[in-house]
C-alpha positions in Angstrom: -143.1 1.2 77.7 -144.9 3.8 75.8 -147.9 4.4 76.6 -149.8 4.0 73.3 -149.0 0.4 73.4 -150.1 -0.2 76.2 -153.7 0.6 75.9 -153.8 -1.7 72.6 -153.0 -4.2 74.8 -155.0 -3.7 77.9 -158.3 -3.3 75.2 -157.4 -7.0 74.4 -157.0 -8.2 77.6 -160.3 -7.0 79.2 -162.3 -7.3 76.0 -162.0 -10.9 74.5 -163.1 -12.7 77.6 -166.0 -10.5 77.7 -166.6 -12.0 73.9 -165.8 -15.2 74.7 -168.7 -15.1 77.7 -171.4 -13.4 75.6 -170.7 -16.5 72.7 -170.9 -18.8 75.4 -174.2 -17.5 77.0 -175.1 -17.5 73.1 -174.7 -21.4 73.0 -176.3 -22.1 76.1 -179.4 -20.2 75.3 -180.0 -21.6 71.4 -179.5 -25.3 73.5 -181.8 -24.3 76.0 -184.4 -23.7 73.1 -183.6 -26.3 71.7 -184.2 -28.8 74.2 -188.0 -26.8 74.7 -189.1 -27.0 71.3 -188.3 -30.5 71.2 -190.5 -31.3 74.5 -192.4 -34.2 73.2 -195.2 -36.5 75.1 -194.1 -38.6 78.1 -191.3 -36.4 78.9 -190.0 -35.8 82.1 -188.8 -32.5 82.8 -188.1 -30.0 85.8 -189.1 -26.2 85.8 -188.0 -23.2 86.6 -189.8 -22.7 89.5 -188.8 -26.8 90.4 -191.8 -28.6 90.3 -191.0 -32.4 88.4 -193.8 -33.0 85.6 -194.3 -35.0 82.5 -195.2 -33.3 79.6 -198.7 -34.6 78.3 -199.6 -32.0 75.6 -196.9 -30.5 73.6 -199.4 -29.6 70.4 -199.2 -25.8 71.8 -196.5 -23.5 69.7 -195.7 -21.5 73.6 -196.7 -23.6 76.0 -197.1 -27.6 77.6 -198.7 -29.5 79.6 -197.8 -31.2 82.5 -199.0 -33.8 84.3 -197.4 -33.5 87.6 -199.6 -35.6 90.0 -201.9 -38.0 88.9 -204.9 -36.3 87.4 -203.4 -32.7 88.1 -202.6 -31.3 84.7 -201.5 -27.8 84.8 -200.0 -25.9 81.2 -196.8 -23.8 81.4 -195.1 -21.7 79.1 -192.1 -23.4 77.0 -190.0 -20.8 78.7 -190.4 -22.1 82.0 -188.4 -25.7 81.2 -185.3 -25.9 83.1 -184.2 -29.3 81.9 -185.8 -32.8 80.6 -184.4 -35.2 83.2 -182.6 -38.1 81.9 -182.5 -41.5 83.3 -179.1 -41.1 85.4 -180.5 -38.3 87.0 -184.3 -39.9 87.8 -182.4 -43.0 89.3 -180.2 -40.5 91.6 -184.0 -38.5 92.3 -185.6 -41.8 93.6 -182.3 -43.0 95.8 -182.8 -39.5 97.6 -186.4 -40.2 98.0 -186.6 -43.6 99.6 -183.9 -43.2 101.2 -180.6 -45.2 100.0 -178.5 -42.1 99.5 -176.0 -42.6 102.1 -174.0 -39.6 101.6 -177.7 -37.3 102.3 -177.1 -34.5 104.7 -178.5 -35.1 107.6 -181.7 -32.6 108.5 -181.8 -32.7 112.8 -182.2 -29.9 114.3 -179.5 -28.8 116.6 -180.4 -29.0 120.4 -181.0 -25.8 122.4 -179.7 -27.0 125.7 -176.8 -25.9 127.2 -174.3 -28.0 128.8 -172.8 -26.7 131.8 -170.2 -29.2 132.9 
């Protein structure tokens, strides 16, 4: 096989996945920006820091105010909002915090004692 035929094929094999990945990332970025721009009061969100809160004021262009506890309101950049919490996600979180989740990993500490049987 001649190398002049192999090089275009090699470039095609390497460039097509790069193009598809860039396209996928661009689509995810636009979906994220759309979600962040569509936030309204009452939406429950999770930030990139893992803080869960309720949007109390979304009237500003670049920021949103989140209530993270009763009476505790903080201001966040819209870009710091990672996701809106859906009802399904909220039910899962509630089950985990009340201890109803049966498949939750155990957090017991291992024993440091040696068994010399």
